[in-house]
VOMARRO-938578 format. One record per atom (N, C-alpha, C): atom name; residue in one letter; x, y, z. Coordinates in nm, 2 decimals, padded with zeros to 4 digits. Example, Ala and Ser with C-alpha at 12.3 -4.5 7.8 and 13.67 -1.06 7.14 Angstrom:
BEGIN
N, A, 01.32, -00.57, 00.78 $
CA, A, 01.23, -00.45, 00.78 $
C, A, 01.32, -00.33, 00.78 $
N, S, 01.28, -00.22, 00.71 $
CA, S, 01.37, -00.11, 00.71 $
C, S, 01.29, 00.00, 00.79 $
END
This chain:
BEGIN
N, V, 00.30, -00.69, 01.73 $
CA, V, 00.24, -00.63, 01.63 $
C, V, 00.18, -00.75, 01.49 $
N, Q, 00.07, -00.66, 01.43 $
CA, Q, 00.02, -00.75, 01.34 $
C, Q, 00.00, -00.64, 01.21 $
N, L, 00.02, -00.67, 01.10 $
CA, L, -00.04, -00.60, 00.97 $
C, L, -00.08, -00.68, 00.87 $
N, V, -00.22, -00.68, 00.83 $
CA, V, -00.31, -00.78, 00.75 $
C, V, -00.34, -00.69, 00.66 $
N, E, -00.29, -00.72, 00.53 $
CA, E, -00.30, -00.64, 00.40 $
C, E, -00.46, -00.73, 00.31 $
N, S, -00.56, -00.65, 00.24 $
CA, S, -00.64, -00.75, 00.17 $
C, S, -00.67, -00.63, 00.05 $
N, G, -00.75, -00.67, -00.04 $
CA, G, -00.78, -00.63, -00.15 $
C, G, -00.72, -00.62, -00.26 $
N, G, -00.59, -00.71, -00.28 $
CA, G, -00.53, -00.73, -00.42 $
C, G, -00.63, -00.80, -00.49 $
N, G, -00.56, -00.86, -00.61 $
CA, G, -00.64, -00.91, -00.72 $
C, G, -00.62, -00.89, -00.85 $
N, L, -00.68, -00.94, -00.96 $
CA, L, -00.67, -00.93, -01.11 $
C, L, -00.73, -00.81, -01.16 $
N, V, -00.69, -00.72, -01.24 $
CA, V, -00.74, -00.62, -01.29 $
C, V, -00.68, -00.60, -01.42 $
N, Q, -00.75, -00.54, -01.50 $
CA, Q, -00.72, -00.50, -01.64 $
C, Q, -00.65, -00.37, -01.63 $
N, P, -00.55, -00.36, -01.72 $
CA, P, -00.49, -00.23, -01.71 $
C, P, -00.59, -00.10, -01.76 $
N, G, -00.56, -00.01, -01.69 $
CA, G, -00.64, 00.14, -01.64 $
C, G, -00.77, 00.10, -01.56 $
N, G, -00.77, -00.01, -01.49 $
CA, G, -00.83, -00.01, -01.39 $
C, G, -00.81, 00.01, -01.25 $
N, S, -00.88, 00.00, -01.15 $
CA, S, -00.85, 00.05, -00.99 $
C, S, -00.84, -00.07, -00.89 $
N, L, -00.77, -00.03, -00.83 $
CA, L, -00.79, -00.15, -00.65 $
C, L, -00.78, -00.05, -00.56 $
N, R, -00.86, -00.09, -00.46 $
CA, R, -00.83, -00.01, -00.32 $
C, R, -00.76, -00.12, -00.24 $
N, L, -00.62, -00.11, -00.18 $
CA, L, -00.59, -00.19, -00.04 $
C, L, -00.59, -00.14, 00.06 $
N, S, -00.60, -00.25, 00.16 $
CA, S, -00.62, -00.19, 00.32 $
C, S, -00.53, -00.27, 00.40 $
N, C, -00.50, -00.22, 00.50 $
CA, C, -00.38, -00.28, 00.60 $
C, C, -00.43, -00.27, 00.70 $
N, A, -00.49, -00.36, 00.80 $
CA, A, -00.53, -00.34, 00.92 $
C, A, -00.45, -00.38, 01.03 $
N, A, -00.41, -00.28, 01.13 $
CA, A, -00.29, -00.31, 01.22 $
C, A, -00.35, -00.33, 01.35 $
N, S, -00.25, -00.39, 01.43 $
CA, S, -00.30, -00.43, 01.55 $
C, S, -00.16, -00.43, 01.66 $
N, G, -00.19, -00.44, 01.79 $
CA, G, -00.08, -00.47, 01.88 $
C, G, 00.02, -00.32, 01.88 $
N, F, 00.00, -00.21, 01.85 $
CA, F, 00.06, -00.11, 01.88 $
C, F, -00.03, 00.01, 01.86 $
N, T, 00.01, 00.11, 01.94 $
CA, T, -00.06, 00.25, 01.91 $
C, T, -00.03, 00.30, 01.76 $
N, F, -00.14, 00.28, 01.68 $
CA, F, -00.13, 00.28, 01.52 $
C, F, -00.10, 00.44, 01.51 $
N, S, -00.19, 00.50, 01.56 $
CA, S, -00.21, 00.65, 01.53 $
C, S, -00.07, 00.74, 01.60 $
N, R, 00.04, 00.70, 01.64 $
CA, R, 00.18, 00.76, 01.68 $
C, R, 00.27, 00.72, 01.53 $
N, Y, 00.24, 00.64, 01.44 $
CA, Y, 00.35, 00.59, 01.36 $
C, Y, 00.29, 00.63, 01.20 $
N, A, 00.39, 00.65, 01.13 $
CA, A, 00.41, 00.68, 00.99 $
C, A, 00.37, 00.56, 00.92 $
N, M, 00.31, 00.53, 00.84 $
CA, M, 00.27, 00.39, 00.79 $
C, M, 00.31, 00.42, 00.61 $
N, S, 00.36, 00.31, 00.56 $
CA, S, 00.39, 00.29, 00.44 $
C, S, 00.34, 00.19, 00.34 $
N, W, 00.34, 00.18, 00.20 $
CA, W, 00.31, 00.07, 00.14 $
C, W, 00.43, 00.08, 00.05 $
N, Y, 00.51, -00.09, 00.04 $
CA, Y, 00.58, -00.14, -00.07 $
C, Y, 00.54, -00.20, -00.15 $
N, R, 00.62, -00.25, -00.24 $
CA, R, 00.58, -00.35, -00.35 $
C, R, 00.70, -00.44, -00.38 $
N, Q, 00.67, -00.55, -00.42 $
CA, Q, 00.82, -00.60, -00.50 $
C, Q, 00.75, -00.69, -00.63 $
N, A, 00.81, -00.66, -00.73 $
CA, A, 00.81, -00.75, -00.84 $
C, A, 00.87, -00.90, -00.86 $
N, P, 00.84, -00.96, -00.94 $
CA, P, 00.91, -01.06, -00.97 $
C, P, 01.06, -01.05, -01.02 $
N, G, 01.15, -01.08, -00.94 $
CA, G, 01.29, -01.07, -00.99 $
C, G, 01.34, -00.92, -01.00 $
N, K, 01.26, -00.85, -00.89 $
CA, K, 01.32, -00.72, -00.84 $
C, K, 01.31, -00.66, -00.72 $
N, E, 01.40, -00.57, -00.67 $
CA, E, 01.40, -00.56, -00.51 $
C, E, 01.27, -00.48, -00.47 $
N, R, 01.22, -00.50, -00.36 $
CA, R, 01.11, -00.40, -00.28 $
C, R, 01.13, -00.29, -00.30 $
N, E, 01.00, -00.22, -00.32 $
CA, E, 01.05, -00.06, -00.36 $
C, E, 00.93, 00.00, -00.26 $
N, L, 00.98, 00.15, -00.21 $
CA, L, 00.83, 00.19, -00.15 $
C, L, 00.77, 00.27, -00.24 $
N, V, 00.66, 00.26, -00.22 $
CA, V, 00.56, 00.33, -00.32 $
C, V, 00.48, 00.46, -00.26 $
N, A, 00.44, 00.44, -00.11 $
CA, A, 00.38, 00.57, -00.09 $
C, A, 00.41, 00.55, 00.09 $
N, T, 00.40, 00.70, 00.15 $
CA, T, 00.42, 00.69, 00.27 $
C, T, 00.29, 00.79, 00.35 $
N, V, 00.26, 00.78, 00.46 $
CA, V, 00.15, 00.88, 00.53 $
C, V, 00.20, 00.90, 00.65 $
N, T, 00.20, 01.03, 00.69 $
CA, T, 00.22, 01.06, 00.84 $
C, T, 00.17, 01.01, 00.96 $
N, S, 00.19, 01.00, 01.04 $
CA, S, 00.08, 00.96, 01.20 $
C, S, -00.05, 01.01, 01.17 $
N, A, -00.04, 01.16, 01.15 $
CA, A, -00.18, 01.20, 01.15 $
C, A, -00.28, 01.24, 01.03 $
N, G, -00.19, 01.18, 00.91 $
CA, G, -00.22, 01.16, 00.78 $
C, G, -00.23, 01.28, 00.70 $
N, D, -00.16, 01.39, 00.76 $
CA, D, -00.15, 01.53, 00.70 $
C, D, -00.05, 01.57, 00.58 $
N, S, 00.04, 01.44, 00.58 $
CA, S, 00.13, 01.45, 00.47 $
C, S, 00.17, 01.34, 00.42 $
N, T, 00.20, 01.32, 00.27 $
CA, T, 00.22, 01.21, 00.19 $
C, T, 00.34, 01.23, 00.13 $
N, N, 00.36, 01.11, 00.09 $
CA, N, 00.51, 01.09, -00.01 $
C, N, 00.48, 00.95, -00.10 $
N, Y, 00.54, 01.00, -00.23 $
CA, Y, 00.52, 00.88, -00.33 $
C, Y, 00.64, 00.87, -00.43 $
N, A, 00.64, 00.75, -00.44 $
CA, A, 00.74, 00.73, -00.54 $
C, A, 00.68, 00.79, -00.70 $
N, D, 00.80, 00.83, -00.78 $
CA, D, 00.77, 00.90, -00.92 $
C, D, 00.68, 00.82, -01.00 $
N, S, 00.69, 00.66, -00.98 $
CA, S, 00.62, 00.60, -01.10 $
C, S, 00.48, 00.60, -01.06 $
N, V, 00.43, 00.63, -00.93 $
CA, V, 00.30, 00.61, -00.87 $
C, V, 00.22, 00.76, -00.88 $
N, K, 00.31, 00.88, -00.89 $
CA, K, 00.25, 00.97, -00.82 $
C, K, 00.13, 01.02, -00.93 $
N, G, 00.01, 01.07, -00.87 $
CA, G, -00.07, 01.11, -00.94 $
C, G, -00.18, 01.01, -01.01 $
N, R, -00.15, 00.88, -00.97 $
CA, R, -00.24, 00.76, -00.98 $
C, R, -00.27, 00.69, -00.86 $
N, F, -00.17, 00.69, -00.78 $
CA, F, -00.23, 00.65, -00.63 $
C, F, -00.24, 00.73, -00.52 $
N, T, -00.33, 00.69, -00.42 $
CA, T, -00.34, 00.78, -00.33 $
C, T, -00.34, 00.68, -00.18 $
N, I, -00.25, 00.74, -00.07 $
CA, I, -00.23, 00.67, 00.04 $
C, I, -00.30, 00.77, 00.15 $
N, S, -00.39, 00.67, 00.22 $
CA, S, -00.49, 00.74, 00.33 $
C, S, -00.47, 00.66, 00.46 $
N, R, -00.52, 00.69, 00.58 $
CA, R, -00.55, 00.64, 00.68 $
C, R, -00.63, 00.67, 00.76 $
N, D, -00.71, 00.56, 00.80 $
CA, D, -00.82, 00.60, 00.93 $
C, D, -00.78, 00.55, 01.06 $
N, N, -00.72, 00.66, 01.15 $
CA, N, -00.69, 00.62, 01.28 $
C, N, -00.79, 00.55, 01.37 $
N, A, -00.91, 00.58, 01.33 $
CA, A, -01.02, 00.54, 01.43 $
C, A, -01.03, 00.37, 01.41 $
N, K, -01.03, 00.35, 01.30 $
CA, K, -01.01, 00.22, 01.22 $
C, K, -00.85, 00.11, 01.26 $
N, N, -00.75, 00.21, 01.28 $
CA, N, -00.62, 00.15, 01.27 $
C, N, -00.60, 00.11, 01.14 $
N, T, -00.64, 00.15, 01.02 $
CA, T, -00.61, 00.12, 00.89 $
C, T, -00.53, 00.21, 00.84 $
N, V, -00.48, 00.18, 00.70 $
CA, V, -00.43, 00.25, 00.62 $
C, V, -00.48, 00.19, 00.48 $
N, Y, -00.48, 00.27, 00.35 $
CA, Y, -00.55, 00.24, 00.25 $
C, Y, -00.44, 00.26, 00.14 $
N, L, -00.46, 00.20, 00.02 $
CA, L, -00.37, 00.26, -00.10 $
C, L, -00.48, 00.24, -00.20 $
N, L, -00.53, 00.34, -00.25 $
CA, L, -00.60, 00.37, -00.36 $
C, L, -00.52, 00.38, -00.52 $
N, M, -00.55, 00.27, -00.58 $
CA, M, -00.46, 00.26, -00.71 $
C, M, -00.56, 00.25, -00.83 $
N, N, -00.54, 00.38, -00.90 $
CA, N, -00.61, 00.41, -01.02 $
C, N, -00.54, 00.43, -01.14 $
N, S, -00.58, 00.41, -01.27 $
CA, S, -00.51, 00.40, -01.39 $
C, S, -00.42, 00.30, -01.37 $
N, L, -00.42, 00.18, -01.34 $
CA, L, -00.33, 00.08, -01.32 $
C, L, -00.25, 00.03, -01.43 $
N, K, -00.14, 00.00, -01.46 $
CA, K, -00.05, -00.03, -01.56 $
C, K, 00.00, -00.19, -01.51 $
N, P, 00.05, -00.26, -01.66 $
CA, P, 00.10, -00.38, -01.63 $
C, P, 00.24, -00.39, -01.53 $
N, E, 00.31, -00.27, -01.57 $
CA, E, 00.42, -00.28, -01.45 $
C, E, 00.40, -00.24, -01.29 $
N, D, 00.26, -00.23, -01.27 $
CA, D, 00.22, -00.22, -01.14 $
C, D, 00.20, -00.35, -01.08 $
N, T, 00.23, -00.45, -01.15 $
CA, T, 00.19, -00.61, -01.10 $
C, T, 00.32, -00.64, -00.99 $
N, A, 00.27, -00.67, -00.86 $
CA, A, 00.37, -00.70, -00.78 $
C, A, 00.30, -00.73, -00.64 $
N, V, 00.34, -00.78, -00.54 $
CA, V, 00.31, -00.83, -00.44 $
C, V, 00.34, -00.69, -00.36 $
N, Y, 00.23, -00.64, -00.30 $
CA, Y, 00.22, -00.51, -00.22 $
C, Y, 00.20, -00.53, -00.07 $
N, Y, 00.31, -00.48, -00.02 $
CA, Y, 00.31, -00.50, 00.14 $
C, Y, 00.30, -00.35, 00.24 $
N, C, 00.22, -00.35, 00.34 $
CA, C, 00.23, -00.27, 00.45 $
C, C, 00.33, -00.27, 00.53 $
N, N, 00.37, -00.18, 00.59 $
CA, N, 00.51, -00.17, 00.66 $
C, N, 00.48, -00.04, 00.77 $
N, C, 00.50, -00.08, 00.88 $
CA, C, 00.55, 00.03, 00.98 $
C, C, 00.69, 00.00, 01.05 $
N, L, 00.77, 00.09, 01.03 $
CA, L, 00.92, 00.04, 01.11 $
C, L, 00.98, -00.05, 01.07 $
N, I, 00.99, -00.16, 01.14 $
CA, I, 01.04, -00.31, 01.11 $
C, I, 00.95, -00.39, 01.08 $
N, H, 00.81, -00.34, 01.06 $
CA, H, 00.72, -00.46, 01.09 $
C, H, 00.65, -00.46, 00.96 $
N, W, 00.63, -00.58, 00.92 $
CA, W, 00.58, -00.60, 00.78 $
C, W, 00.44, -00.70, 00.77 $
N, G, 00.34, -00.67, 00.66 $
CA, G, 00.22, -00.75, 00.65 $
C, G, 00.28, -00.87, 00.55 $
N, Q, 00.19, -00.98, 00.57 $
CA, Q, 00.24, -01.07, 00.46 $
C, Q, 00.20, -01.06, 00.30 $
N, G, 00.18, -00.93, 00.26 $
CA, G, 00.15, -00.91, 00.14 $
C, G, 00.01, -00.95, 00.06 $
N, T, 00.01, -00.87, -00.03 $
CA, T, -00.14, -00.88, -00.14 $
C, T, -00.09, -00.86, -00.25 $
N, Q, -00.12, -00.97, -00.34 $
CA, Q, -00.08, -00.98, -00.49 $
C, Q, -00.18, -00.88, -00.56 $
N, V, -00.10, -00.80, -00.67 $
CA, V, -00.21, -00.70, -00.73 $
C, V, -00.14, -00.77, -00.87 $
N, T, -00.21, -00.81, -00.98 $
CA, T, -00.17, -00.85, -01.15 $
C, T, -00.26, -00.75, -01.22 $
N, V, -00.20, -00.67, -01.29 $
CA, V, -00.26, -00.59, -01.40 $
C, V, -00.24, -00.66, -01.55 $
N, S, -00.33, -00.71, -01.56 $
CA, S, -00.30, -00.78, -01.70 $
C, S, -00.45, -00.78, -01.78 $
N, S, -00.45, -00.77, -01.93 $
CA, S, -00.58, -00.78, -01.99 $
C, S, -00.61, -00.95, -02.04 $
END
């Protein structure tokens, strides 16, 4: 199993980023996928989850209305569109499926 995140970077407050996670080594379309994040000195927290078919999503209260998780089962990829970014969104963002994790991608929100 391999999960490879991309799309992180430095963005100003109020800006947007789209993260991608390319999955391989398992039947992607059978599993729910999640994004987590971990800020310096804090525990890793669940950001968003999408069901295997992509027909249902859940979000942490802190990102509701600003972030959108989606997936493309034909491309074995899950996305996280982040709008109206705030400095407190700064963290390493991780893709997750069951016990499997990607290496993470850094998102920094700063002026």
